[in-house]
Backbone as ProteinMPNN parsed JSONL, in Angstrom:
{"seq_chain_A": "MRVLLIEDEPYIAEPVQQGLQQAGIAADVAMDGHRAIELLSLNDYDVAVVDRDIPGPSGDEVVAWLHEKRLGTRVLMLTAATRLDDKITGFEAGADDYLTKPFALKEVILRLHALSRRPAVSASPVMELRGITLNPFKRTVQRNGVRIDLTKKQFAILQILMEADGGVVSSEELLEKAWDVNADPFTAVVRVTMSSLRKRLGEPTPIETVTGVGYRLVDPEFSA", "coords_chain_A": {"N_chain_A": [[169.667, 57.087, 98.965], [171.347, 60.138, 99.646], [171.933, 62.431, 102.199], [172.497, 65.72, 103.444], [172.574, 67.031, 106.578], [172.143, 70.091, 107.923], [172.656, 71.559, 110.726], [173.009, 73.18, 113.8], [172.512, 72.496, 116.406], [173.311, 70.037, 118.604], [171.536, 68.327, 120.026], [169.439, 68.107, 118.35], [170.541, 67.464, 115.837], [171.938, 64.992, 116.194], [169.997, 62.886, 116.977], [168.311, 63.07, 114.725], [170.044, 62.466, 112.621], [170.684, 59.807, 113.316], [168.121, 58.67, 113.153], [167.564, 58.959, 110.427], [169.564, 57.357, 109.339], [168.779, 54.875, 110.324], [166.548, 54.579, 108.819], [167.573, 53.922, 106.449], [168.818, 55.938, 105.063], [171.597, 57.644, 103.971], [173.341, 59.883, 105.908], [175.013, 62.886, 106.455], [176.432, 65.358, 108.678], [176.549, 68.854, 109.134], [177.699, 71.435, 111.14], [177.821, 74.14, 110.877], [177.704, 76.982, 108.57], [180.042, 77.189, 106.977], [181.205, 74.624, 107.045], [179.118, 73.245, 105.889], [179.089, 74.221, 103.24], [181.568, 73.314, 102.457], [181.224, 70.492, 102.571], [179.13, 70.182, 100.713], [180.473, 70.912, 98.446], [182.23, 68.846, 98.116], [180.819, 66.431, 98.041], [178.135, 64.536, 96.52], [174.972, 65.263, 97.094], [171.601, 64.23, 97.508], [169.532, 65.576, 98.829], [169.509, 68.475, 100.881], [169.07, 69.17, 104.231], [168.243, 71.974, 105.801], [168.907, 74.116, 108.429], [167.922, 77.362, 109.092], [169.034, 79.142, 110.94], [172.079, 79.134, 111.569], [175.59, 79.104, 112.563], [178.204, 81.095, 110.98], [178.049, 81.402, 107.405], [174.608, 81.918, 106.852], [171.689, 79.717, 106.859], [170.063, 80.476, 104.701], [171.969, 81.729, 103.081], [173.668, 79.607, 102.484], [171.929, 78.025, 100.966], [171.417, 79.756, 98.829], [173.996, 79.885, 97.761], [174.27, 77.216, 96.982], [172.388, 76.975, 94.927], [173.384, 78.858, 93.164], [175.675, 77.579, 92.327], [174.531, 75.561, 90.949], [174.154, 72.812, 91.641], [172.154, 70.964, 91.86], [171.102, 69.808, 94.124], [168.339, 69.15, 96.134], [166.392, 71.091, 98.495], [165.377, 71.023, 101.817], [164.049, 73.142, 103.985], [164.593, 73.766, 107.351], [163.355, 75.005, 110.267], [162.666, 77.148, 113.113], [161.107, 79.238, 112.594], [157.881, 80.525, 111.98], [156.43, 82.452, 110.73], [154.838, 83.733, 107.804], [156.307, 85.481, 106.16], [158.925, 84.771, 106.78], [159.041, 82.199, 105.741], [158.637, 82.747, 103.045], [160.983, 84.118, 102.453], [162.824, 82.026, 102.704], [161.993, 80.31, 100.615], [162.472, 82.009, 98.47], [165.213, 82.072, 98.511], [165.745, 79.638, 97.477], [164.721, 77.256, 98.482], [163.14, 74.047, 98.349], [161.208, 72.848, 99.863], [159.565, 73.151, 103.07], [159.814, 72.957, 106.567], [158.698, 73.331, 109.823], [159.955, 73.671, 113.18], [158.649, 72.368, 116.292], [159.166, 69.08, 114.876], [158.144, 65.947, 113.417], [160.108, 63.084, 113.081], [159.363, 61.132, 111.268], [157.886, 62.575, 109.408], [159.878, 64.177, 108.298], [161.372, 62.205, 106.975], [159.486, 61.287, 105.103], [159.143, 63.606, 103.57], [161.719, 63.913, 102.558], [161.953, 61.663, 100.882], [159.983, 62.327, 99.041], [161.074, 64.666, 97.923], [163.392, 63.639, 96.785], [162.42, 62.329, 94.615], [161.761, 64.263, 92.869], [162.576, 66.058, 89.854], [165.789, 67.521, 89.523], [166.093, 70.948, 90.142], [167.751, 73.717, 89.316], [167.552, 76.355, 88.801], [167.137, 79.775, 89.785], [164.394, 80.824, 91.819], [163.561, 83.409, 91.352], [162.948, 85.052, 88.45], [164.733, 86.192, 85.577], [164.823, 87.91, 82.576], [165.401, 89.304, 79.445], [165.848, 91.89, 80.471], [163.859, 92.056, 82.315], [162.733, 91.44, 85.569], [161.188, 89.083, 87.537], [159.518, 88.281, 90.442], [158.063, 85.596, 91.77], [157.139, 85.037, 94.339], [157.02, 87.379, 95.943], [155.502, 88.642, 94.151], [156.3, 90.708, 92.395], [157.432, 92.908, 89.818], [160.058, 94.087, 87.815], [161.481, 96.291, 85.418], [164.437, 96.825, 83.92], [165.316, 97.672, 86.422], [163.278, 99.3, 87.335], [160.299, 99.4, 89.105], [157.237, 97.792, 88.249], [153.796, 97.846, 88.353], [151.426, 95.317, 88.145], [148.315, 93.807, 87.095], [146.632, 90.836, 88.341], [146.177, 89.026, 86.205], [147.778, 90.088, 84.178], [150.258, 89.738, 85.373], [150.306, 86.945, 85.538], [150.346, 86.194, 82.824], [152.783, 87.342, 82.006], [154.557, 85.885, 83.602], [154.229, 83.3, 82.556], [155.225, 83.684, 79.968], [157.876, 84.297, 80.581], [158.723, 81.936, 81.747], [158.744, 80.368, 79.522], [161.061, 81.129, 78.355], [161.811, 82.679, 76.073], [160.621, 81.179, 74.136], [157.808, 80.516, 71.935], [154.505, 81.135, 72.959], [151.235, 80.062, 72.735], [148.013, 81.672, 72.267], [145.968, 80.057, 73.141], [147.238, 78.433, 75.013], [147.991, 80.333, 76.91], [145.465, 81.158, 77.744], [144.564, 78.806, 78.87], [146.343, 78.411, 81.014], [146.315, 80.766, 82.536], [143.719, 81.463, 83.09], [140.549, 80.257, 84.431], [138.626, 77.153, 84.148], [136.23, 78.017, 83.24], [136.571, 79.942, 81.362], [135.858, 81.481, 78.263], [136.696, 79.978, 75.284], [136.664, 81.376, 72.932], [136.941, 83.984, 73.506], [138.264, 87.369, 73.577], [139.947, 87.95, 75.597], [142.626, 87.3, 76.161], [144.088, 88.664, 74.184], [143.342, 91.31, 74.786], [144.305, 91.586, 77.426], [147.005, 91.156, 76.958], [147.599, 93.394, 75.423], [147.252, 95.447, 77.322], [149.227, 94.685, 79.114], [151.549, 95.099, 77.632], [151.5, 97.886, 77.491], [151.897, 98.52, 80.181], [154.484, 97.548, 80.56], [155.919, 99.21, 78.92], [157.762, 101.066, 76.352], [160.731, 100.244, 74.419], [158.625, 97.553, 73.312], [158.868, 94.406, 74.938], [157.528, 92.184, 74.182], [156.739, 90.093, 71.602], [154.583, 89.571, 68.859], [153.922, 86.62, 67.246], [152.769, 86.013, 64.291], [149.82, 84.21, 63.837], [150.686, 82.231, 65.507], [151.508, 82.853, 68.257], [152.839, 84.396, 71.2], [155.959, 85.845, 72.336], [158.801, 86.571, 74.448], [161.191, 89.002, 73.684], [164.394, 90.523, 73.0], [164.264, 93.874, 72.763], [166.215, 95.436, 71.516], [167.348, 93.891, 69.594], [165.36, 92.759, 68.141], [163.381, 92.366, 65.143]], "CA_chain_A": [[169.61, 58.542, 99.05], [172.343, 60.737, 100.528], [171.403, 63.69, 102.718], [173.324, 66.533, 104.329], [171.8, 67.716, 107.608], [172.859, 71.298, 108.342], [171.993, 71.877, 111.989], [174.056, 73.474, 114.782], [172.133, 72.019, 117.732], [173.582, 68.589, 118.674], [170.397, 67.549, 120.517], [168.565, 67.882, 117.194], [171.292, 66.842, 114.754], [172.319, 63.605, 116.449], [168.885, 61.929, 116.812], [167.803, 63.087, 113.352], [170.993, 61.687, 111.822], [170.487, 58.396, 113.644], [166.834, 58.241, 112.618], [167.684, 58.839, 108.974], [170.385, 56.179, 109.049], [167.95, 53.698, 110.593], [165.581, 54.486, 107.726], [168.301, 53.58, 105.234], [169.243, 57.155, 104.38], [172.95, 58.059, 104.339], [173.207, 61.259, 106.392], [176.146, 63.591, 107.034], [176.013, 66.524, 109.455], [177.382, 70.061, 109.163], [177.243, 72.234, 112.28], [177.85, 75.567, 110.536], [177.617, 77.242, 107.144], [181.308, 76.926, 106.287], [181.323, 73.174, 106.886], [178.076, 72.831, 104.944], [179.554, 74.52, 101.884], [182.689, 72.405, 102.196], [180.693, 69.159, 102.273], [178.37, 70.255, 99.466], [181.448, 71.006, 97.356], [182.964, 67.585, 97.995], [179.953, 65.262, 97.894], [176.91, 64.664, 95.735], [173.825, 65.005, 97.976], [170.275, 64.31, 96.889], [168.763, 66.607, 99.539], [170.109, 69.133, 102.041], [168.113, 69.616, 105.244], [168.963, 73.182, 106.193], [168.412, 75.008, 109.468], [168.241, 78.73, 108.677], [169.804, 79.856, 111.972], [173.32, 78.424, 111.869], [176.759, 79.984, 112.563], [178.863, 81.255, 109.697], [177.0, 81.723, 106.441], [173.299, 81.457, 107.319], [171.061, 78.705, 106.025], [169.649, 81.115, 103.448], [173.163, 81.98, 102.264], [174.121, 78.302, 101.992], [171.01, 77.611, 99.903], [171.679, 80.626, 97.68], [175.262, 79.42, 97.18], [174.019, 75.932, 96.361], [171.687, 77.186, 93.66], [174.295, 79.578, 92.27], [176.593, 76.576, 91.775], [173.716, 74.648, 90.137], [174.536, 71.454, 92.004], [171.006, 70.078, 91.701], [170.659, 69.271, 95.405], [167.088, 69.723, 96.609], [166.546, 71.699, 99.816], [164.297, 71.034, 102.802], [164.392, 74.153, 104.981], [164.193, 73.341, 108.688], [163.515, 76.192, 111.082], [161.653, 77.436, 114.123], [160.31, 80.365, 112.11], [156.549, 80.135, 111.514], [155.792, 83.561, 110.02], [154.798, 83.559, 106.356], [157.401, 86.231, 105.56], [160.142, 83.987, 106.938], [158.974, 81.098, 104.786], [158.816, 83.315, 101.716], [162.411, 84.388, 102.302], [163.489, 80.747, 102.469], [161.684, 79.851, 99.265], [163.157, 82.893, 97.537], [166.619, 81.682, 98.481], [165.845, 78.435, 96.667], [164.237, 76.051, 99.16], [162.119, 73.272, 97.646], [160.171, 72.483, 100.816], [159.738, 73.877, 104.327], [159.282, 72.25, 107.725], [158.973, 74.108, 111.032], [160.175, 72.96, 114.444], [159.099, 70.974, 116.355], [158.711, 68.25, 113.769], [158.231, 64.506, 113.607], [161.129, 62.506, 112.213], [158.694, 60.415, 110.186], [157.526, 63.544, 108.366], [161.124, 64.537, 107.618], [161.709, 61.112, 106.068], [158.523, 61.311, 103.996], [159.44, 64.754, 102.71], [162.978, 63.629, 101.871], [161.671, 60.742, 99.78], [159.235, 63.076, 98.025], [162.012, 65.567, 97.251], [164.354, 62.863, 95.995], [161.761, 61.892, 93.377], [161.573, 65.406, 91.977], [163.731, 66.388, 89.022], [166.601, 68.596, 90.088], [165.841, 72.276, 89.595], [168.841, 74.554, 89.798], [167.316, 77.756, 88.486], [166.65, 80.604, 90.874], [162.956, 81.059, 91.724], [163.382, 84.751, 90.812], [163.253, 84.939, 87.023], [165.258, 87.37, 84.893], [164.873, 87.682, 81.139], [165.202, 90.487, 78.59], [165.802, 93.094, 81.29], [162.706, 91.977, 83.209], [162.904, 90.597, 86.747], [159.885, 88.716, 88.09], [159.597, 87.531, 91.695], [156.747, 84.977, 91.915], [156.725, 84.97, 95.731], [156.607, 88.715, 96.335], [154.642, 89.093, 93.062], [156.796, 91.998, 91.936], [158.061, 92.93, 88.5], [160.88, 95.248, 87.498], [162.107, 96.318, 84.098], [165.638, 97.658, 84.014], [165.413, 98.212, 87.771], [162.114, 100.132, 87.671], [159.163, 98.561, 89.486], [156.035, 97.902, 87.429], [152.634, 97.239, 89.001], [150.602, 94.585, 87.197], [147.153, 93.094, 87.601], [146.898, 89.406, 88.513], [146.229, 88.352, 84.906], [148.973, 90.574, 83.5], [151.383, 89.073, 86.021], [150.272, 85.535, 85.154], [150.787, 86.079, 81.426], [154.213, 87.634, 81.946], [155.274, 84.757, 84.203], [154.196, 82.2, 81.592], [156.15, 84.028, 78.882], [159.241, 84.201, 81.087], [159.014, 80.508, 81.932], [158.994, 79.815, 78.188], [162.461, 81.475, 78.062], [161.955, 83.125, 74.695], [159.828, 80.349, 73.247], [156.493, 81.044, 71.578], [153.38, 80.609, 73.726], [150.002, 80.348, 72.0], [146.912, 82.291, 73.01], [145.221, 78.97, 73.779], [147.991, 78.008, 76.194], [147.871, 81.41, 77.894], [144.102, 81.098, 78.273], [144.449, 77.598, 79.684], [147.159, 78.493, 82.218], [146.09, 81.985, 83.322], [142.301, 81.596, 83.418], [139.991, 78.997, 84.906], [137.962, 76.317, 83.143], [135.019, 78.68, 82.76], [136.923, 80.959, 80.365], [135.348, 81.24, 76.911], [137.83, 79.8, 74.373], [136.55, 82.293, 71.803], [137.021, 85.347, 74.015], [139.435, 88.167, 73.212], [140.536, 88.395, 76.848], [144.087, 87.195, 76.103], [144.587, 89.777, 73.361], [143.132, 92.563, 75.512], [145.234, 91.604, 78.552], [148.344, 91.3, 76.391], [147.746, 94.79, 75.034], [147.439, 96.248, 78.53], [150.525, 94.314, 79.673], [152.566, 95.811, 76.844], [151.492, 99.295, 77.9], [152.507, 98.609, 81.512], [155.924, 97.306, 80.442], [156.51, 100.364, 78.257], [158.472, 100.919, 75.08], [160.243, 99.361, 73.351], [157.932, 96.405, 73.869], [159.637, 93.161, 74.951], [156.647, 91.083, 73.789], [156.569, 90.034, 70.146], [153.507, 88.733, 68.346], [154.291, 85.747, 66.137], [151.489, 85.923, 63.593], [149.237, 82.89, 63.657], [151.277, 81.254, 66.432], [151.367, 83.268, 69.643], [153.648, 85.505, 71.704], [157.209, 85.486, 72.993], [159.599, 87.671, 74.927], [162.368, 89.256, 72.866], [165.217, 91.683, 73.35], [163.848, 94.902, 71.824], [167.343, 96.014, 70.796], [167.75, 92.997, 68.51], [164.202, 92.238, 67.406], [163.143, 93.019, 63.868]], "C_chain_A": [[170.692, 59.035, 100.008], [171.892, 62.15, 100.899], [172.465, 64.409, 103.545], [172.401, 67.278, 105.28], [172.63, 68.887, 108.125], [172.132, 71.858, 109.557], [173.061, 72.058, 113.067], [173.717, 73.011, 116.198], [172.327, 70.508, 117.8], [172.373, 67.766, 119.121], [169.356, 67.329, 119.428], [169.293, 67.068, 116.138], [171.539, 65.353, 114.982], [171.147, 62.627, 116.319], [168.313, 61.91, 115.402], [168.733, 62.279, 112.451], [170.811, 60.197, 112.061], [169.187, 57.858, 113.065], [166.872, 58.069, 111.11], [168.482, 57.598, 108.606], [169.604, 54.897, 109.282], [166.911, 53.485, 109.505], [166.27, 54.197, 106.391], [168.767, 54.766, 104.431], [170.641, 57.537, 104.869], [172.91, 59.534, 104.701], [174.516, 61.761, 106.987], [175.617, 64.813, 107.765], [177.042, 67.643, 109.325], [176.811, 70.965, 110.245], [177.271, 73.733, 112.009], [177.876, 75.73, 109.024], [178.884, 76.932, 106.376], [181.493, 75.432, 106.033], [180.297, 72.655, 105.885], [178.532, 73.045, 103.508], [180.703, 73.597, 101.495], [182.172, 71.028, 101.791], [179.901, 69.134, 100.967], [179.292, 70.329, 98.255], [182.105, 69.658, 97.069], [182.09, 66.402, 97.622], [178.698, 65.578, 97.089], [175.722, 64.269, 96.606], [172.52, 65.117, 97.189], [169.47, 65.446, 97.503], [169.623, 67.177, 100.662], [168.985, 69.583, 102.96], [168.777, 70.774, 105.97], [168.231, 73.951, 107.287], [168.835, 76.426, 109.085], [169.184, 79.417, 109.643], [171.022, 79.05, 112.381], [174.476, 79.414, 111.863], [177.409, 80.042, 111.18], [177.874, 81.744, 108.673], [175.677, 81.14, 106.918], [172.762, 80.362, 106.409], [170.616, 79.265, 104.69], [170.837, 81.32, 102.517], [173.723, 80.678, 101.703], [173.248, 77.844, 100.824], [171.223, 78.455, 98.645], [172.971, 80.215, 96.977], [175.043, 78.13, 96.4], [173.364, 76.099, 94.997], [172.544, 77.961, 92.666], [175.255, 78.61, 91.587], [175.866, 75.539, 90.923], [174.091, 73.183, 90.381], [173.373, 70.471, 91.894], [170.513, 69.452, 92.984], [169.36, 69.94, 95.831], [167.238, 70.165, 98.062], [165.256, 71.599, 100.618], [164.708, 71.995, 103.906], [163.773, 73.759, 106.32], [164.417, 74.508, 109.639], [162.41, 76.314, 112.117], [160.738, 78.554, 113.67], [158.969, 79.878, 111.572], [155.857, 81.248, 110.732], [155.866, 83.321, 108.516], [155.955, 84.28, 105.686], [158.713, 85.462, 105.649], [160.173, 82.834, 105.948], [159.202, 81.598, 103.362], [160.291, 83.581, 101.448], [163.169, 83.1, 102.006], [163.234, 80.218, 101.066], [162.371, 80.715, 98.217], [164.623, 82.537, 97.414], [166.815, 80.411, 97.663], [165.385, 77.162, 97.339], [163.151, 75.374, 98.325], [160.951, 72.907, 98.552], [160.536, 73.116, 102.157], [159.1, 73.089, 105.451], [159.675, 73.01, 108.987], [159.149, 73.199, 112.246], [159.046, 73.299, 115.412], [158.492, 70.145, 115.234], [158.83, 66.778, 114.152], [159.236, 63.94, 112.613], [160.506, 61.787, 111.026], [158.31, 61.358, 109.055], [158.753, 63.989, 107.598], [161.47, 63.475, 106.578], [160.773, 61.084, 104.866], [158.82, 62.44, 103.02], [160.738, 64.537, 101.932], [162.752, 62.696, 100.681], [160.905, 61.449, 98.661], [160.16, 63.987, 97.235], [162.967, 64.802, 96.346], [163.756, 62.384, 94.682], [161.566, 63.039, 92.404], [162.789, 65.584, 91.077], [164.473, 67.555, 89.639], [166.308, 69.9, 89.377], [166.887, 73.213, 90.171], [168.62, 76.031, 89.526], [166.79, 78.509, 89.697], [165.155, 80.816, 90.727], [162.631, 82.463, 91.228], [163.851, 84.725, 89.361], [163.733, 86.27, 86.437], [165.397, 87.06, 83.417], [164.571, 88.994, 80.417], [165.07, 91.778, 79.398], [164.647, 93.144, 82.269], [163.03, 91.03, 84.357], [161.541, 90.351, 87.368], [160.097, 87.847, 89.318], [158.221, 86.924, 91.963], [156.243, 84.925, 93.346], [156.26, 86.325, 96.241], [155.643, 89.326, 95.319], [155.008, 90.502, 92.654], [157.468, 91.834, 90.586], [158.869, 94.211, 88.362], [161.364, 95.135, 86.065], [163.245, 97.318, 84.141], [165.704, 98.384, 85.355], [164.245, 99.058, 88.218], [160.917, 99.23, 87.95], [157.949, 98.869, 88.604], [154.902, 97.169, 88.137], [151.735, 96.602, 87.946], [149.374, 94.013, 87.877], [147.503, 91.61, 87.709], [147.033, 88.703, 87.166], [147.436, 88.815, 84.096], [150.218, 89.877, 84.049], [151.461, 87.615, 85.576], [150.78, 85.337, 83.729], [152.286, 86.319, 81.314], [155.028, 86.473, 82.513], [155.329, 83.575, 83.236], [155.18, 82.455, 80.45], [157.603, 83.903, 79.341], [159.649, 82.753, 81.299], [159.303, 79.833, 80.598], [160.386, 80.172, 77.685], [162.681, 81.839, 76.592], [161.198, 82.282, 73.696], [158.458, 80.951, 73.003], [155.413, 80.34, 72.4], [152.09, 81.008, 73.016], [148.974, 81.018, 72.89], [146.115, 81.23, 73.761], [145.923, 78.51, 75.058], [147.913, 79.069, 77.286], [146.501, 81.391, 78.549], [143.951, 79.922, 79.227], [145.176, 77.749, 81.018], [146.824, 79.674, 83.123], [144.632, 82.202, 83.706], [141.754, 80.244, 83.857], [139.214, 78.287, 83.8], [136.71, 76.976, 82.573], [135.296, 79.727, 81.691], [136.424, 80.542, 78.983], [136.532, 81.112, 75.947], [137.807, 80.745, 73.18], [136.649, 83.756, 72.227], [138.287, 86.045, 73.542], [140.212, 88.599, 74.444], [142.063, 88.312, 76.839], [144.666, 88.363, 75.326], [144.463, 91.106, 74.09], [144.123, 92.68, 76.679], [146.669, 91.774, 78.072], [148.611, 92.747, 75.995], [148.002, 95.681, 76.246], [148.776, 95.94, 79.2], [151.643, 95.036, 78.935], [152.653, 97.273, 77.26], [152.169, 99.455, 79.265], [154.028, 98.45, 81.429], [156.641, 98.44, 79.73], [157.237, 100.021, 76.975], [159.984, 100.931, 75.307], [159.667, 98.084, 73.936], [158.818, 95.166, 73.836], [158.809, 91.953, 74.511], [156.388, 91.159, 72.289], [155.399, 89.126, 69.803], [154.026, 87.932, 67.162], [152.992, 85.396, 65.423], [151.039, 84.472, 63.381], [149.756, 81.831, 64.614], [151.065, 81.639, 67.886], [152.265, 84.435, 69.993], [154.941, 84.972, 72.317], [157.912, 86.754, 73.462], [160.855, 87.782, 74.077], [163.182, 90.387, 73.466], [164.904, 92.774, 72.33], [164.989, 95.463, 70.994], [167.717, 95.183, 69.574], [166.592, 92.426, 67.732], [163.997, 93.026, 66.134], [162.045, 94.05, 63.962]], "O_chain_A": [[170.929, 58.428, 101.053], [171.521, 62.951, 100.04], [173.239, 63.773, 104.261], [171.552, 68.06, 104.852], [173.701, 68.688, 108.7], [171.12, 72.545, 109.428], [173.922, 71.196, 113.235], [174.55, 73.123, 117.097], [171.602, 69.764, 117.14], [172.191, 66.638, 118.662], [168.488, 66.467, 119.561], [168.748, 66.103, 115.601], [171.368, 64.546, 114.069], [171.278, 61.624, 115.617], [167.875, 60.863, 114.925], [168.273, 61.499, 111.616], [170.787, 59.412, 111.113], [169.14, 56.74, 112.552], [166.275, 57.134, 110.574], [168.126, 56.874, 107.677], [169.747, 53.936, 108.526], [166.446, 52.367, 109.286], [165.635, 54.222, 105.337], [169.08, 54.633, 103.248], [170.84, 57.733, 106.068], [172.487, 60.356, 103.888], [175.065, 61.151, 107.904], [174.497, 65.259, 107.514], [178.248, 67.407, 109.397], [175.61, 71.234, 110.278], [176.792, 74.516, 112.829], [178.047, 74.76, 108.285], [178.819, 76.461, 105.24], [181.889, 75.025, 104.94], [180.578, 71.73, 105.123], [178.382, 72.163, 102.662], [180.8, 73.156, 100.35], [182.619, 70.46, 100.794], [179.991, 68.173, 100.203], [178.94, 69.868, 97.17], [182.485, 69.365, 95.935], [182.552, 65.471, 96.962], [178.266, 66.726, 96.994], [175.485, 63.083, 96.835], [172.365, 65.98, 96.325], [168.803, 66.196, 96.79], [170.372, 66.449, 101.313], [168.064, 70.283, 102.538], [169.765, 70.58, 106.678], [167.092, 74.381, 107.107], [170.006, 76.654, 108.784], [170.044, 80.192, 109.224], [171.012, 78.368, 113.406], [174.374, 80.464, 111.229], [177.2, 79.173, 110.334], [176.928, 82.446, 109.033], [175.629, 79.986, 107.344], [173.303, 80.108, 105.333], [170.77, 78.612, 103.659], [170.73, 81.112, 101.308], [174.202, 80.647, 100.569], [173.752, 77.34, 99.821], [171.212, 77.932, 97.531], [173.037, 80.197, 95.748], [175.562, 77.966, 95.296], [173.745, 75.439, 94.03], [172.442, 77.745, 91.458], [175.608, 78.789, 90.422], [176.505, 74.729, 90.252], [174.314, 72.42, 89.441], [173.596, 69.261, 91.84], [169.591, 68.637, 92.95], [169.287, 71.168, 95.886], [168.11, 69.671, 98.778], [164.191, 72.026, 100.173], [165.617, 71.696, 104.681], [162.582, 73.457, 106.405], [165.551, 74.958, 109.804], [161.363, 75.675, 112.015], [159.703, 78.799, 114.29], [158.922, 78.924, 110.795], [154.808, 81.016, 110.131], [156.846, 82.767, 108.017], [156.536, 83.753, 104.737], [159.52, 85.49, 104.719], [161.222, 82.529, 105.379], [159.882, 80.945, 102.569], [160.792, 83.306, 100.358], [164.056, 83.083, 101.153], [164.152, 79.733, 100.404], [162.806, 80.206, 97.184], [165.216, 82.681, 96.345], [167.923, 80.133, 97.204], [165.635, 76.076, 96.816], [162.345, 76.042, 97.677], [159.838, 72.682, 98.078], [161.665, 73.561, 102.358], [157.976, 72.606, 105.315], [160.853, 73.301, 109.197], [158.572, 72.114, 112.324], [158.526, 74.413, 115.367], [157.428, 70.476, 114.71], [159.533, 66.424, 115.097], [159.209, 64.287, 111.433], [161.041, 61.82, 109.917], [158.394, 60.994, 107.882], [158.691, 64.166, 106.381], [161.817, 63.799, 105.442], [161.218, 60.879, 103.737], [158.758, 62.26, 101.804], [160.84, 64.937, 100.772], [163.298, 62.918, 99.601], [161.148, 61.201, 97.48], [160.049, 64.076, 96.012], [163.309, 65.271, 95.261], [164.485, 62.067, 93.742], [161.241, 62.816, 91.238], [163.912, 65.292, 91.488], [163.868, 68.464, 90.206], [166.277, 69.95, 88.148], [166.905, 73.471, 91.375], [169.406, 76.87, 89.966], [166.082, 77.945, 90.532], [164.677, 80.976, 89.604], [161.529, 82.692, 90.728], [165.008, 84.414, 89.079], [163.204, 87.333, 86.762], [166.016, 86.064, 83.042], [163.612, 89.694, 80.741], [164.277, 92.654, 79.053], [164.461, 94.138, 82.972], [163.546, 89.935, 84.132], [160.82, 91.296, 87.69], [160.763, 86.814, 89.257], [157.299, 87.645, 92.345], [155.04, 84.784, 93.564], [155.224, 86.419, 96.899], [155.043, 90.372, 95.566], [154.153, 91.384, 92.574], [157.999, 90.774, 90.256], [158.415, 95.288, 88.747], [161.622, 94.042, 85.561], [163.036, 98.509, 84.371], [166.093, 99.55, 85.425], [164.21, 99.497, 89.367], [160.563, 98.391, 87.122], [157.671, 100.019, 88.263], [155.041, 95.996, 88.481], [151.333, 97.252, 86.981], [149.38, 93.761, 89.082], [148.55, 91.179, 87.225], [147.919, 87.865, 87.001], [148.053, 88.011, 83.397], [151.109, 89.48, 83.298], [152.541, 87.108, 85.274], [151.554, 84.417, 83.462], [152.984, 85.588, 80.61], [156.071, 86.118, 81.965], [156.366, 82.924, 83.112], [155.886, 81.543, 80.019], [158.461, 83.456, 78.58], [160.799, 82.388, 81.055], [160.025, 78.837, 80.547], [160.855, 79.597, 76.703], [163.621, 81.363, 75.956], [161.137, 82.632, 72.517], [157.997, 81.797, 73.771], [155.406, 79.115, 72.521], [151.885, 82.187, 72.729], [149.053, 80.942, 74.117], [145.644, 81.465, 74.873], [145.271, 78.232, 76.064], [147.782, 78.735, 78.463], [146.38, 81.583, 79.759], [143.293, 80.028, 80.261], [144.69, 77.272, 82.044], [147.022, 79.603, 84.336], [144.338, 83.039, 84.56], [142.404, 79.214, 83.681], [139.154, 78.759, 82.664], [136.191, 76.544, 81.544], [134.365, 80.337, 81.165], [136.557, 79.383, 78.59], [137.304, 82.061, 75.81], [138.815, 80.9, 72.49], [136.463, 84.66, 71.412], [139.26, 85.398, 73.156], [141.043, 89.504, 74.367], [142.729, 89.155, 77.44], [145.633, 88.984, 75.767], [145.368, 91.938, 74.026], [144.71, 93.741, 76.896], [147.461, 92.464, 78.714], [149.709, 93.264, 76.202], [148.861, 96.561, 76.206], [149.394, 96.828, 79.788], [152.582, 95.53, 79.559], [153.744, 97.833, 77.368], [152.92, 100.405, 79.483], [154.768, 99.13, 82.139], [157.845, 98.619, 79.911], [157.319, 98.862, 76.566], [160.469, 101.543, 76.259], [160.162, 97.584, 74.946], [159.457, 94.893, 72.819], [159.316, 90.832, 74.47], [155.884, 92.16, 71.779], [155.241, 88.051, 70.38], [154.515, 88.503, 66.187], [152.212, 84.574, 65.904], [151.764, 83.641, 62.833], [149.335, 80.675, 64.557], [150.512, 80.862, 68.664], [152.441, 85.356, 69.195], [155.019, 83.824, 72.753], [157.665, 87.85, 72.959], [161.506, 86.78, 73.784], [162.707, 91.118, 74.335], [165.239, 92.629, 71.154], [164.762, 95.923, 69.874], [168.324, 95.692, 68.631], [166.796, 91.688, 66.768], [164.377, 94.193, 66.039], [161.719, 94.696, 62.966]]}, "name": "protein", "num_of_chains": 1, "seq": "MRVLLIEDEPYIAEPVQQGLQQAGIAADVAMDGHRAIELLSLNDYDVAVVDRDIPGPSGDEVVAWLHEKRLGTRVLMLTAATRLDDKITGFEAGADDYLTKPFALKEVILRLHALSRRPAVSASPVMELRGITLNPFKRTVQRNGVRIDLTKKQFAILQILMEADGGVVSSEELLEKAWDVNADPFTAVVRVTMSSLRKRLGEPTPIETVTGVGYRLVDPEFSA"}
């Protein structure tokens, strides 16, 4: 495994780098955002350990750049911030995992190995499709820049449809993913919730019913 440690404090960077190397992990260090981007451009890293508060481009900006370039490097965000809002911001930028200071080196190593086993995900956590923008962390939805307030089930259904990226999703799959195990498989709750979701999203509807199959998101300007 090859790791890039992005940390501007030598008293943290040096022992962490040494500890990773002793654990058999190849580790480079970048002390600022510019150097981090340079190294990420030149080398193929499995994981980047990113301190948010670094000189130059911030840790969040480095992570956003990394995901924009679709390099496939997983991100372990390393920071002193403990507030939930701070963590949400990091995940929105594209972090795969989060660890607050102070931390144990052993935990860093365990998390790195866990991240290295995950398939690379280069897509932004904020989804955009057919003029709809869905933020799963802030739980907000916009259509053509206009905010739309949805219920929890409406939001869940829309997120599932967006994750399908235009593919057809059956009512059974929506029921399985958006409701719990106690949901009646013969209920009309999916159809009713879908109807209310369409009303919230407005006209022309971006949700198409594929008769006998399920639902999918379409571009209303080009749908039949």
